[in-house]
PANU-506055 format. One record per atom (N, C-alpha, C, CB): x, y, z; chain; atom name; residue number from 0. Coordinates in steps of 0.1 Angstrom, whole numbers, always signed. Atoms other than C-alpha are relative to their C-alpha. Last residue first. Glycine has a CB too. Layout:
BEGIN
+-------+-------+-------+---+----+-----+
:     X :     Y :     Z : c :  a :   k :
+-------+-------+-------+---+----+-----+
:     X :     Y :     Z : A : CA : NUM :
...
+-------+-------+-------+---+----+-----+
This chain:
BEGIN
+-------+-------+-------+---+----+-----+
:     X :     Y :     Z : c :  a :   k :
+-------+-------+-------+---+----+-----+
:    +2 :   +14 :    -2 : A :  N : 110 :
:  +117 :   +25 :  +213 : A : CA : 110 :
:    -1 :    -3 :   +15 : A :  C : 110 :
:   +12 :    -8 :    -7 : A : CB : 110 :
:   +13 :    +2 :    -5 : A :  N : 109 :
:  +111 :   +62 :  +207 : A : CA : 109 :
:    -3 :   -15 :    +2 : A :  C : 109 :
:   -11 :    +6 :   -10 : A : CB : 109 :
:    +2 :    +3 :   -14 : A :  N : 108 :
:  +147 :   +71 :  +204 : A : CA : 108 :
:   -14 :    -1 :    +5 : A :  C : 108 :
:    +7 :   +10 :    +8 : A : CB : 108 :
:    -9 :    +9 :    -7 : A :  N : 107 :
:  +149 :   +87 :  +170 : A : CA : 107 :
:    -5 :    -2 :   +14 : A :  C : 107 :
:   +14 :    +5 :    +0 : A : CB : 107 :
:   -11 :    +3 :   +10 : A :  N : 106 :
:  +128 :  +106 :  +144 : A : CA : 106 :
:    +9 :   -11 :    +6 : A :  C : 106 :
:    +8 :   +12 :    -3 : A : CB : 106 :
:    -7 :   +13 :    -3 : A :  N : 105 :
:   +98 :  +104 :  +167 : A : CA : 105 :
:   +10 :    -4 :   -10 : A :  C : 105 :
:   -10 :   -11 :    +2 : A : CB : 105 :
:    -6 :    +3 :   -13 : A :  N : 104 :
:   +76 :  +131 :  +152 : A : CA : 104 :
:    +7 :   -13 :    +1 : A :  C : 104 :
:   -11 :    +0 :   +11 : A : CB : 104 :
:    -7 :   +13 :    +2 : A :  N : 103 :
:   +64 :  +149 :  +121 : A : CA : 103 :
:    +7 :    -3 :   +13 : A :  C : 103 :
:   +10 :    +0 :   -12 : A : CB : 103 :
:   -12 :    +0 :    -9 : A :  N : 102 :
:   +41 :  +177 :  +134 : A : CA : 102 :
:    +6 :   -14 :    -2 : A :  C : 102 :
:    -4 :    +3 :   +14 : A : CB : 102 :
:    -5 :   +13 :    -3 : A :  N : 101 :
:   +16 :  +184 :  +106 : A : CA : 101 :
:   +12 :    +1 :    +8 : A :  C : 101 :
:    +2 :    -8 :   -13 : A : CB : 101 :
:   -15 :    +1 :    -2 : A :  N : 100 :
:    -2 :  +217 :  +107 : A : CA : 100 :
:    +3 :   -14 :    +4 : A :  C : 100 :
:    +5 :   +10 :   +11 : A : CB : 100 :
:    -3 :    +6 :   -13 : A :  N :  99 :
:   -38 :  +216 :   +93 : A : CA :  99 :
:   +16 :    -1 :    +1 : A :  C :  99 :
:    -6 :   -14 :    +2 : A : CB :  99 :
:    -1 :   -11 :   -10 : A :  N :  98 :
:   -50 :  +238 :   +65 : A : CA :  98 :
:    +2 :    -5 :   +14 : A :  C :  98 :
:   -13 :    +9 :    -1 : A : CB :  98 :
:   +14 :    -1 :    -5 : A :  N :  97 :
:   -60 :  +208 :   +43 : A : CA :  97 :
:    -1 :   +11 :   +11 : A :  C :  97 :
:    -4 :   -14 :    +5 : A : CB :  97 :
:    +9 :    -6 :   +10 : A :  N :  96 :
:   -29 :  +212 :   +22 : A : CA :  96 :
:   -14 :    +1 :    +4 : A :  C :  96 :
:    +2 :    -8 :   -13 : A : CB :  96 :
:    +0 :   -14 :    +0 : A :  N :  95 :
:   -10 :  +206 :   +54 : A : CA :  95 :
:    -7 :    +7 :   -11 : A :  C :  95 :
:   +15 :    +5 :    -1 : A : CB :  95 :
:    +6 :    -5 :   -13 : A :  N :  94 :
:   -21 :  +170 :   +58 : A : CA :  94 :
:    -1 :   +15 :    -1 : A :  C :  94 :
:    +8 :    -4 :   +12 : A : CB :  94 :
:   +14 :    +3 :    +0 : A :  N :  93 :
:   -14 :  +160 :   +22 : A : CA :  93 :
:    -8 :    +6 :   +12 : A :  C :  93 :
:    -2 :   -15 :    +0 : A : CB :  93 :
:    +6 :    -9 :    +9 : A :  N :  92 :
:   +19 :  +179 :   +22 : A : CA :  92 :
:   -15 :    -3 :    +0 : A :  C :  92 :
:    +5 :    -2 :   -14 : A : CB :  92 :
:    +0 :   -13 :    -6 : A :  N :  91 :
:   +30 :  +161 :   +54 : A : CA :  91 :
:    -8 :   +10 :   -10 : A :  C :  91 :
:   +14 :    +6 :    +3 : A : CB :  91 :
:    +9 :    +1 :   -12 : A :  N :  90 :
:   +21 :  +127 :   +40 : A : CA :  90 :
:    -2 :   +14 :    +6 : A :  C :  90 :
:    +6 :   -10 :   +10 : A : CB :  90 :
:   +14 :    +0 :    +4 : A :  N :  89 :
:   +37 :  +135 :    +6 : A : CA :  89 :
:   -10 :    +0 :   +11 : A :  C :  89 :
:    -2 :   -11 :   -10 : A : CB :  89 :
:    +3 :   -12 :    +7 : A :  N :  88 :
:   +70 :  +146 :   +23 : A : CA :  88 :
:   -15 :    +0 :    -5 : A :  C :  88 :
:    +9 :    +2 :   -12 : A : CB :  88 :
:    +4 :   -10 :    -9 : A :  N :  87 :
:   +72 :  +118 :   +48 : A : CA :  87 :
:    -5 :   +13 :    -7 : A :  C :  87 :
:   +12 :    +4 :   +10 : A : CB :  87 :
:   +14 :    -1 :    -2 : A :  N :  86 :
:   +71 :   +91 :   +22 : A : CA :  86 :
:    -5 :   +11 :   +10 : A :  C :  86 :
:    -5 :   -13 :    +5 : A : CB :  86 :
:    +8 :    -2 :   +12 : A :  N :  85 :
:  +105 :   +94 :    +7 : A : CA :  85 :
:   -14 :    +3 :    +3 : A :  C :  85 :
:    +1 :   -13 :    -9 : A : CB :  85 :
:    -5 :   -12 :    +7 : A :  N :  84 :
:  +125 :  +100 :   +39 : A : CA :  84 :
:    -9 :    +2 :   -12 : A :  C :  84 :
:   +15 :    -2 :    -4 : A : CB :  84 :
:    +5 :   -11 :    -8 : A :  N :  83 :
:  +105 :   +73 :   +58 : A : CA :  83 :
:    +3 :   +14 :    -7 : A :  C :  83 :
:    +5 :    +0 :   +14 : A : CB :  83 :
:   +14 :    +0 :    +2 : A :  N :  82 :
:  +113 :   +48 :   +30 : A : CA :  82 :
:    -7 :   +12 :    +8 : A :  C :  82 :
:    -6 :   -13 :    +5 : A : CB :  82 :
:    +3 :    -6 :   +13 : A :  N :  81 :
:  +149 :   +58 :   +32 : A : CA :  81 :
:   -15 :    +1 :    -3 : A :  C :  81 :
:    +8 :    -8 :   -11 : A : CB :  81 :
:    +0 :   -15 :    -1 : A :  N :  80 :
:  +150 :   +51 :   +69 : A : CA :  80 :
:    -3 :    +7 :   -13 : A :  C :  80 :
:   +13 :    +4 :    +6 : A : CB :  80 :
:    -9 :    -7 :   +10 : A :  N :  79 :
:  +140 :   +15 :   +62 : A : CA :  79 :
:    -1 :   +15 :    +1 : A :  C :  79 :
:    -5 :    -4 :   -14 : A : CB :  79 :
:   -14 :    +2 :    -4 : A :  N :  78 :
:  +127 :    -7 :   +90 : A : CA :  78 :
:    +9 :    +7 :    -9 : A :  C :  78 :
:    +3 :   -15 :    -1 : A : CB :  78 :
:    -2 :   +14 :    -1 : A :  N :  77 :
:   +91 :    +7 :   +87 : A : CA :  77 :
:   +15 :    -2 :    +5 : A :  C :  77 :
:    -2 :    -7 :   -14 : A : CB :  77 :
:   -13 :    +5 :    +4 : A :  N :  76 :
:   +95 :   +43 :   +79 : A : CA :  76 :
:    +2 :   -15 :    -1 : A :  C :  76 :
:   +10 :    +6 :    +9 : A : CB :  76 :
:    -2 :    +1 :   +15 : A :  N :  75 :
:   +59 :   +54 :   +78 : A : CA :  75 :
:   +13 :    -6 :    -4 : A :  C :  75 :
:    -2 :   +14 :    -6 : A : CB :  75 :
:   -11 :    -7 :    +6 : A :  N :  74 :
:   +54 :   +47 :  +116 : A : CA :  74 :
:    +1 :    -2 :   -15 : A :  C :  74 :
:   +13 :    -3 :    +6 : A : CB :  74 :
:    +3 :   -14 :    +2 : A :  N :  73 :
:   +22 :   +40 :  +135 : A : CA :  73 :
:   +10 :    +7 :    -9 : A :  C :  73 :
:    +0 :    +6 :   +13 : A : CB :  73 :
:   +10 :    -2 :   +10 : A :  N :  72 :
:   +24 :    +2 :  +131 : A : CA :  72 :
:    -3 :   +14 :    -4 : A :  C :  72 :
:   -13 :    -7 :    +4 : A : CB :  72 :
:    -7 :    +0 :   +13 : A :  N :  71 :
:   +56 :    +1 :  +151 : A : CA :  71 :
:   -10 :    +3 :   -11 : A :  C :  71 :
:    +7 :   -13 :    -2 : A : CB :  71 :
:    +6 :   -11 :    +8 : A :  N :  70 :
:   +36 :   +11 :  +182 : A : CA :  70 :
:    +7 :    +1 :   -14 : A :  C :  70 :
:    +1 :   +13 :    +7 : A : CB :  70 :
:   +15 :    +0 :    +0 : A :  N :  69 :
:   +41 :   -20 :  +203 : A : CA :  69 :
:    -7 :   +10 :    -9 : A :  C :  69 :
:    -4 :    +1 :   +14 : A : CB :  69 :
:    +5 :   -14 :    -2 : A :  N :  68 :
:   +77 :   -24 :  +193 : A : CA :  68 :
:   -15 :    +0 :    -1 : A :  C :  68 :
:    +7 :   +10 :    -9 : A : CB :  68 :
:   +11 :    +1 :    -9 : A :  N :  67 :
:   +83 :   -62 :  +194 : A : CA :  67 :
:    -5 :   +14 :    +4 : A :  C :  67 :
:    +4 :    -8 :   +13 : A : CB :  67 :
:   +11 :    +7 :    +6 : A :  N :  66 :
:  +105 :   -62 :  +163 : A : CA :  66 :
:   -12 :    +0 :    +9 : A :  C :  66 :
:    +4 :   -14 :    -4 : A : CB :  66 :
:    +4 :   +12 :    -8 : A :  N :  65 :
:  +128 :   -36 :  +178 : A : CA :  65 :
:   -12 :    -6 :    -5 : A :  C :  65 :
:    -2 :    +5 :   +15 : A : CB :  65 :
:   -12 :    +5 :    -5 : A :  N :  64 :
:  +145 :   -10 :  +156 : A : CA :  64 :
:    -2 :   -13 :    +8 : A :  C :  64 :
:    +8 :   +10 :    +8 : A : CB :  64 :
:    +1 :   +12 :    -9 : A :  N :  63 :
:  +116 :    +1 :  +136 : A : CA :  63 :
:   +13 :    -6 :    +3 : A :  C :  63 :
:    -9 :   -11 :    -8 : A : CB :  63 :
:    -4 :   +13 :    +7 : A :  N :  62 :
:  +125 :   +35 :  +122 : A : CA :  62 :
:    -2 :   -11 :   +10 : A :  C :  62 :
:   +15 :    +1 :    -5 : A : CB :  62 :
:   -10 :    +8 :    -6 : A :  N :  61 :
:  +105 :   +64 :  +138 : A : CA :  61 :
:    +3 :   -12 :    -8 : A :  C :  61 :
:    -5 :    -4 :   +14 : A : CB :  61 :
:   -11 :    +4 :    +9 : A :  N :  60 :
:   +87 :   +85 :  +113 : A : CA :  60 :
:   +10 :    -8 :    +7 : A :  C :  60 :
:    +6 :   +13 :    -5 : A : CB :  60 :
:   -11 :    +6 :    -7 : A :  N :  59 :
:   +53 :   +92 :  +129 : A : CA :  59 :
:   +10 :    -6 :    -9 : A :  C :  59 :
:    -5 :   -11 :    +9 : A : CB :  59 :
:    -2 :   +14 :    -1 : A :  N :  58 :
:   +31 :  +115 :  +109 : A : CA :  58 :
:   +11 :    -5 :    +8 : A :  C :  58 :
:    +1 :    -6 :   -14 : A : CB :  58 :
:    -3 :   +11 :    +9 : A :  N :  57 :
:   +20 :  +130 :  +131 : A : CA :  57 :
:    +3 :    +6 :   -14 : A :  C :  57 :
:   -11 :   -10 :    -1 : A : CB :  57 :
:   -13 :    +5 :    -5 : A :  N :  56 :
:    +8 :  +151 :  +160 : A : CA :  56 :
:    +4 :   -13 :    -8 : A :  C :  56 :
:    -1 :    -3 :   +15 : A : CB :  56 :
:    +0 :   +15 :    -1 : A :  N :  55 :
:   -20 :  +167 :  +139 : A : CA :  55 :
:   +14 :    -3 :    +5 : A :  C :  55 :
:    -3 :    -7 :   -13 : A : CB :  55 :
:   -12 :    +8 :    +1 : A :  N :  54 :
:   -26 :  +204 :  +144 : A : CA :  54 :
:    -2 :   -15 :    +1 : A :  C :  54 :
:   +10 :    +5 :   +12 : A : CB :  54 :
:    -9 :    -8 :    +7 : A :  N :  53 :
:   -54 :  +230 :  +139 : A : CA :  53 :
:   +14 :    -8 :    -2 : A :  C :  53 :
:    +3 :   +12 :    +8 : A : CB :  53 :
:   -14 :    +1 :    -4 : A :  N :  52 :
:   -84 :  +210 :  +149 : A : CA :  52 :
:    +9 :    +9 :    -8 : A :  C :  52 :
:    +5 :   -15 :    -1 : A : CB :  52 :
:    -4 :   -12 :    -7 : A :  N :  51 :
:  -120 :  +222 :  +143 : A : CA :  51 :
:   +15 :    -1 :    +5 : A :  C :  51 :
:    -8 :    +2 :   +11 : A : CB :  51 :
:    +3 :    +1 :   -14 : A :  N :  50 :
:  -137 :  +190 :  +133 : A : CA :  50 :
:    +6 :   +10 :    +9 : A :  C :  50 :
:    +4 :   -14 :    +6 : A : CB :  50 :
:   +15 :    -1 :    -1 : A :  N :  49 :
:  -137 :  +198 :   +96 : A : CA :  49 :
:    -5 :    -1 :   +15 : A :  C :  49 :
:    -6 :   -11 :    -8 : A : CB :  49 :
:    +4 :   -13 :    +3 : A :  N :  48 :
:   -99 :  +204 :   +98 : A : CA :  48 :
:   -15 :    +2 :    +2 : A :  C :  48 :
:    +3 :    +4 :   -14 : A : CB :  48 :
:    -5 :    -9 :   -11 : A :  N :  47 :
:   -92 :  +171 :  +115 : A : CA :  47 :
:    -5 :   +14 :    -2 : A :  C :  47 :
:   +15 :    -1 :    +2 : A : CB :  47 :
:    +9 :    +4 :   -12 : A :  N :  46 :
:  -113 :  +152 :   +89 : A : CA :  46 :
:    +4 :    +9 :   +12 : A :  C :  46 :
:    +2 :   -15 :    +3 : A : CB :  46 :
:   +14 :    -6 :    +3 : A :  N :  45 :
:   -96 :  +171 :   +60 : A : CA :  45 :
:    -9 :    -3 :   +12 : A :  C :  45 :
:    -6 :    -7 :   -13 : A : CB :  45 :
:    +0 :   -15 :    -2 : A :  N :  44 :
:   -61 :  +164 :   +74 : A : CA :  44 :
:   -14 :    +6 :    -1 : A :  C :  44 :
:    +9 :    +6 :    -9 : A : CB :  44 :
:    -2 :    -2 :   -14 : A :  N :  43 :
:   -68 :  +126 :   +77 : A : CA :  43 :
:    -1 :   +15 :    +3 : A :  C :  43 :
:   +13 :    -6 :    +5 : A : CB :  43 :
:   +13 :    +5 :    -6 : A :  N :  42 :
:   -81 :  +125 :   +41 : A : CA :  42 :
:    +0 :    +3 :   +15 : A :  C :  42 :
:    -2 :   -15 :    -3 : A : CB :  42 :
:   +11 :    -9 :    +3 : A :  N :  41 :
:   -52 :  +146 :   +29 : A : CA :  41 :
:   -13 :    -3 :    +6 : A :  C :  41 :
:    -1 :    +2 :   -15 : A : CB :  41 :
:    -2 :   -12 :    -8 : A :  N :  40 :
:   -26 :  +124 :   +46 : A : CA :  40 :
:   -11 :   +11 :    -2 : A :  C :  40 :
:   +13 :    +6 :    -3 : A : CB :  40 :
:    +2 :    +4 :   -14 : A :  N :  39 :
:   -41 :   +93 :   +31 : A : CA :  39 :
:    +2 :   +12 :    +9 : A :  C :  39 :
:   +10 :   -11 :    +4 : A : CB :  39 :
:   +14 :    +1 :    -2 : A :  N :  38 :
:   -43 :  +110 :    -3 : A : CA :  38 :
:    -4 :    -4 :   +14 : A :  C :  38 :
:    -6 :   -10 :   -10 : A : CB :  38 :
:    +5 :   -14 :    +0 : A :  N :  37 :
:    -6 :  +120 :    -1 : A : CA :  37 :
:   -15 :    +0 :    +3 : A :  C :  37 :
:    +2 :    +7 :   -14 : A : CB :  37 :
:    -4 :    -6 :   -12 : A :  N :  36 :
:    +4 :   +85 :    +9 : A : CA :  36 :
:    -6 :   +14 :    +1 : A :  C :  36 :
:   +15 :    +0 :    +2 : A : CB :  36 :
:    +8 :    +6 :   -10 : A :  N :  35 :
:   -15 :   +70 :   -20 : A : CA :  35 :
:    +3 :    +6 :   +14 : A :  C :  35 :
:    +2 :   -15 :    +1 : A : CB :  35 :
:   +13 :    -6 :    +2 : A :  N :  34 :
:    +2 :   +95 :   -44 : A : CA :  34 :
:   -10 :    -6 :   +10 : A :  C :  34 :
:    -5 :    -3 :   -14 : A : CB :  34 :
:    +1 :   -14 :    -5 : A :  N :  33 :
:   +36 :   +86 :   -29 : A : CA :  33 :
:   -14 :    +6 :    -2 : A :  C :  33 :
:   +11 :    +9 :    -6 : A : CB :  33 :
:    +7 :    -8 :   +10 : A :  N :  32 :
:   +32 :   +49 :   -36 : A : CA :  32 :
:    -3 :   +14 :    +6 : A :  C :  32 :
:   -14 :    -7 :    -4 : A : CB :  32 :
:   -10 :    -8 :    +6 : A :  N :  31 :
:   +57 :   +28 :   -16 : A : CA :  31 :
:    -5 :   +10 :   -10 : A :  C :  31 :
:   +11 :    -8 :    -7 : A : CB :  31 :
:    +2 :    -2 :   +15 : A :  N :  30 :
:   +28 :    +5 :   -11 : A : CA :  30 :
:   +11 :    +7 :    -7 : A :  C :  30 :
:   -13 :    +8 :    -1 : A : CB :  30 :
:    -4 :   +12 :    +8 : A :  N :  29 :
:   +42 :    -8 :   +22 : A : CA :  29 :
:    -3 :    +1 :   -15 : A :  C :  29 :
:    -7 :   -12 :    +6 : A : CB :  29 :
:   -14 :    -2 :    +4 : A :  N :  28 :
:   +39 :   +28 :   +36 : A : CA :  28 :
:    +4 :   -12 :    -9 : A :  C :  28 :
:    +9 :    +1 :   +12 : A : CB :  28 :
:    +0 :   -10 :   +11 : A :  N :  27 :
:    +1 :   +24 :   +37 : A : CA :  27 :
:   +14 :    +1 :    -6 : A :  C :  27 :
:    -6 :   +13 :    +4 : A : CB :  27 :
:    +7 :    +7 :   +11 : A :  N :  26 :
:    +4 :    -7 :   +59 : A : CA :  26 :
:    +0 :    +9 :   -12 : A :  C :  26 :
:   -14 :    -4 :    +4 : A : CB :  26 :
:    -9 :   +11 :    +5 : A :  N :  25 :
:   +30 :    +9 :   +82 : A : CA :  25 :
:    -6 :    -7 :   -12 : A :  C :  25 :
:    +3 :   -10 :   +11 : A : CB :  25 :
:   -11 :    -6 :    +8 : A :  N :  24 :
:    +9 :   +41 :   +85 : A : CA :  24 :
:    +9 :   -11 :    -6 : A :  C :  24 :
:    +8 :   +10 :    +8 : A : CB :  24 :
:   -12 :    -2 :    -7 : A :  N :  23 :
:   -21 :   +20 :   +97 : A : CA :  23 :
:   +11 :    +6 :    -9 : A :  C :  23 :
:    +5 :   -12 :    +8 : A : CB :  23 :
:   -10 :   +10 :    +0 : A :  N :  22 :
:   -52 :   +23 :   +76 : A : CA :  22 :
:   +13 :    +4 :    +7 : A :  C :  22 :
:    +4 :    -4 :   -15 : A : CB :  22 :
:    -8 :    +0 :   +12 : A :  N :  21 :
:   -76 :   +49 :   +88 : A : CA :  21 :
:    +9 :   -11 :    +0 : A :  C :  21 :
:    +7 :   +14 :    -2 : A : CB :  21 :
:   -11 :    +9 :    -2 : A :  N :  20 :
:  -103 :   +43 :  +114 : A : CA :  20 :
:    +7 :    -1 :   -13 : A :  C :  20 :
:    -4 :   -14 :    +5 : A : CB :  20 :
:    -3 :    +9 :   +11 : A :  N :  19 :
:  -126 :   +73 :  +112 : A : CA :  19 :
:   +12 :    -8 :    +3 : A :  C :  19 :
:    +2 :    +8 :   -13 : A : CB :  19 :
:   -14 :    +1 :    +3 : A :  N :  18 :
:  -138 :   +88 :  +145 : A : CA :  18 :
:    +2 :   -10 :   -11 : A :  C :  18 :
:    +9 :    -4 :   +12 : A : CB :  18 :
:    -4 :   +11 :    +9 : A :  N :  17 :
:  -172 :   +99 :  +155 : A : CA :  17 :
:   +15 :    +0 :    -2 : A :  C :  17 :
:    -7 :    +2 :   -13 : A : CB :  17 :
:    +0 :   +13 :    -7 : A :  N :  16 :
:  -184 :  +118 :  +186 : A : CA :  16 :
:    +4 :   -11 :    -9 : A :  C :  16 :
:   -13 :    -2 :    +6 : A : CB :  16 :
:    -5 :    +0 :   -14 : A :  N :  15 :
:  -193 :  +149 :  +166 : A : CA :  15 :
:    -1 :   -14 :    +6 : A :  C :  15 :
:    -9 :   +10 :    +8 : A : CB :  15 :
:   -10 :    +9 :    -3 : A :  N :  14 :
:  -196 :  +142 :  +129 : A : CA :  14 :
:    +5 :    +0 :   +14 : A :  C :  14 :
:   +12 :    +3 :   -10 : A : CB :  14 :
:    +4 :   +13 :    +5 : A :  N :  13 :
:  -230 :  +157 :  +121 : A : CA :  13 :
:   +11 :   -11 :    +3 : A :  C :  13 :
:    -2 :    +0 :   -15 : A : CB :  13 :
:    -4 :    +3 :   +14 : A :  N :  12 :
:  -223 :  +187 :  +143 : A : CA :  12 :
:    -3 :   -14 :    -4 : A :  C :  12 :
:   +15 :    +3 :    -2 : A : CB :  12 :
:    +9 :    -7 :    +9 : A :  N :  11 :
:  -242 :  +197 :  +174 : A : CA :  11 :
:    +3 :    -3 :   -14 : A :  C :  11 :
:    +1 :   +14 :    +2 : A : CB :  11 :
:    -3 :   -14 :    +2 : A :  N :  10 :
:  -226 :  +172 :  +198 : A : CA :  10 :
:   -10 :    +6 :   -10 : A :  C :  10 :
:   +14 :    +3 :    -5 : A : CB :  10 :
:   +12 :    -5 :    +7 : A :  N :   9 :
:  -236 :  +139 :  +213 : A : CA :   9 :
:    +2 :   +15 :    -1 : A :  C :   9 :
:   -13 :    -3 :    +8 : A : CB :   9 :
:    +7 :   +11 :    +6 : A :  N :   8 :
:  -206 :  +119 :  +223 : A : CA :   8 :
:   -12 :    +4 :    -8 : A :  C :   8 :
:    -4 :   -11 :   +10 : A : CB :   8 :
:   +14 :    +1 :    -2 : A :  N :   7 :
:  -187 :  +151 :  +229 : A : CA :   7 :
:    -6 :   -12 :    -7 : A :  C :   7 :
:    -7 :   +13 :    -5 : A : CB :   7 :
:    +3 :    +5 :   -13 : A :  N :   6 :
:  -150 :  +148 :  +232 : A : CA :   6 :
:   -15 :    -2 :    +3 : A :  C :   6 :
:    +5 :   +10 :   +11 : A : CB :   6 :
:    +3 :   -11 :    -9 : A :  N :   5 :
:  -144 :  +151 :  +195 : A : CA :   5 :
:    -4 :    -6 :   +14 : A :  C :   5 :
:   -11 :    +9 :    -5 : A : CB :   5 :
:   +13 :    +3 :    -7 : A :  N :   4 :
:  -127 :  +122 :  +178 : A : CA :   4 :
:    -2 :   +11 :   +10 : A :  C :   4 :
:    +0 :   -14 :    +7 : A : CB :   4 :
:    +3 :    -9 :   -11 : A :  N :   3 :
:  -100 :  +129 :  +152 : A : CA :   3 :
:   -14 :    -3 :    +6 : A :  C :   3 :
:    +0 :   +15 :    -4 : A : CB :   3 :
:    +3 :   -14 :    +3 : A :  N :   2 :
:   -91 :  +100 :  +130 : A : CA :   2 :
:    -3 :    +8 :   +13 : A :  C :   2 :
:   -12 :    +1 :    -9 : A : CB :   2 :
:   +14 :    -3 :    -2 : A :  N :   1 :
:   -73 :   +69 :  +141 : A : CA :   1 :
:    -3 :   +15 :    -3 : A :  C :   1 :
:    -5 :    -3 :   +15 : A : CB :   1 :
:    +2 :   -12 :    -7 : A :  N :   0 :
:   -40 :   +61 :  +126 : A : CA :   0 :
:   -15 :    +2 :    +1 : A :  C :   0 :
:    +6 :   +12 :    -8 : A : CB :   0 :
+-------+-------+-------+---+----+-----+
């Protein structure tokens, strides 16, 4: 997941025009470590909050059904719906504990 990037290449804040490249959700999910997922969500939420956002459209929870899915890397579930079930909670809590609304998306039919 890429971090929030403001539209201004040269703004007034120290982070304007920047974007943090976070590990892909699929890679983080492979750890099965809820504390790591929480910290990942909290880091993303903190960056969004500091840049003035109110909502993150994520985390993505679609289950990989097609191996050639071009956006499979964005989903916490991988091929296992139980994995998405377990990891969605700490990801959302990490984001929302930074005063940002998380919008979990793509439960089905995003292939």
